[in-house]
N, C-alpha and C positions, 0 to 999 in steps of 0.2 A: 627748906625742901619742901617739896610736893609729894604729898601721896597721891598714890596712883588709885583711881575709881577702877577696881575692875568689873563695874557695871558697865561700864561707859563704852561704848565701841571699840575705840582703841585698847582698851584692855580685853576685851575677847578676842580681836585680834590678835595681842600678843597672847596669851593663853594659847590662843589654836595653833600660831605660828609657833609657839614653844612646842605642845605636844606632839605635834607632827615634825618638829626638826628632833626631840627626843626620839621618836619613832624610827624616824630615818636612821638616828644613830644605831639604835638598837638593831635594827633589822639590818646594816650594814655589817655591824659587828657578828652577829650571831650568822649571817648567809657569808663571809668570808673564810671565819674559821672554820664552820662546818665542812664547808664546802672543800677545802683544804684538810679537813681530818679525812674525808667520805674519798677522797683521791688516794691520798698518803695510803689508807688502808686497803686500796683498790690496787695501788703501785707495792705494798707490801707482800699480797697475796700474790700477786705477778712475780715479783723477785725469789718469793719462796720455791714456787714452782718452777722458776727457769734453776734455782738451784739443785733442787731435786734432779732436775731432767742431766745436768751437768753433773751429778753424783754419778747419777746412774750411765752416763756415756762415760766415764771416767773408767770406771769399773768394768763396762765393757769392754775398753779399750787395754786395761792392763790384766785382763784373765786374757786377752787376745794375743797380747805380747809375751804372756806367760806361757802360754800355749807356742808360739812361735818358736820362742826360747828350745823349750822342749823338742822340738823337732831338730831345730841346729844341733842340738846336744846327740838327741843319735845319728843325725845323720855324718857328724864328726867324728863320732866313735864306730863309721862304719868306712873306715878309709883303706882296711885289706879284707874286707867282708864279702865272703864269695856267696851268694844265695843258695848254688846248687848244691855246693859242697856241706854248707848246713844243713837244709834240707834232708840230703844224702845221708848225713849224720846221723837226722834225726828218725830215720825210716829204719836204718841199721841197729838204732839204740833200742827200739820200741821193739825189733825183731821182724816188722813187716815184709822186710824184702826175703824173708820166707815164703812169705804168701804173695809172692810176685808183685810186689811193689814196684814201682819204677820211677824213678827220676831223672828228668830230660830238661834239655834247654827248651826252651818255647819261642819260635819266632813270630808266630804270629798273633794278633789279638790287640801287641801293645800300641799307643799313639804315640809315644816318644821313644827314640832311639836312646836316651838315657837312661831308659829302667829295663835291666836286664828280666827278663819273663823266664820261668822254670815251673814246668808242667809234672804235677804229682799225680800218678795212678796208685789208687788204692785196690786192692783186691781182695773180698771176704772179710771187711772189717766190721766191725761190731761198733755202732750208736758211741757207747763208751769211748773203746780206742780211738775213730776220729775226732772225739771232742778233746781226747788226752793227744790228741797230734796236734791238732790247732792251738789247746791249752800249752805245749810243749815250744811252738812256734812262737807264739804271741809274748809267752811270758820269757822271752829268750832277752828281752832288751834291745834287739835289732830292730830297725823300722822294716818292717815287712806288711805289704797288704794284699791281701788276696782279691787279683782282678776278679776273677772269675767260677764258678763252681756249677760243672755240667750237673745235667739232671743225675740226681742218683739212681741207681739200678739196684734191683734185688741181685745178687752173686748168683754165677751161673750153676754152681754148685747148692745153693737155696740156703749157705750159711754168711749171713751179714749183706754186706754190701759194696756195690763194685761204683767208685765214685772219681771223678777226675776234677783236679782242683790245679789253678794257675796263679803262682804268688811273683806278684814283683816287689823290688828292692832296688832304691838309687845309687846310683853308682857315681861314688863322690870321691 
């Protein structure tokens, strides 16, 4: 067997070639996995953001469906509901009819013929009484919406407010 002399030209070429080959191997090994690691890190960050967005979107959809279901339940319970009779009953229960409060069917102002409108005119009511009326109407569990409220004015007798409210309720 011949022993290789590293001081000769062939020996130097082999050592330099081996060093270059070893350097290339180390560079390839370091470059490939590190680059894949960085890409996987970026992919993971994007995936987490997408998951977060999807969870928020899912929660919004779930909340919207719950609101729609609540409205459906309210509408299902209004099959025999008469808005005029209900509002007239509220006015009578609170003894506002003695102060010339009126409840009447309102034909104008609604954009849909499926929504009956009722106009309530209150005379000489205090702010507390007005709030109590609204609280009783909205606390009833029926689907009722305030369509419009005419500008409130001081009562002609100087005691309280005169106001006109228009309420809507779907007819099911």
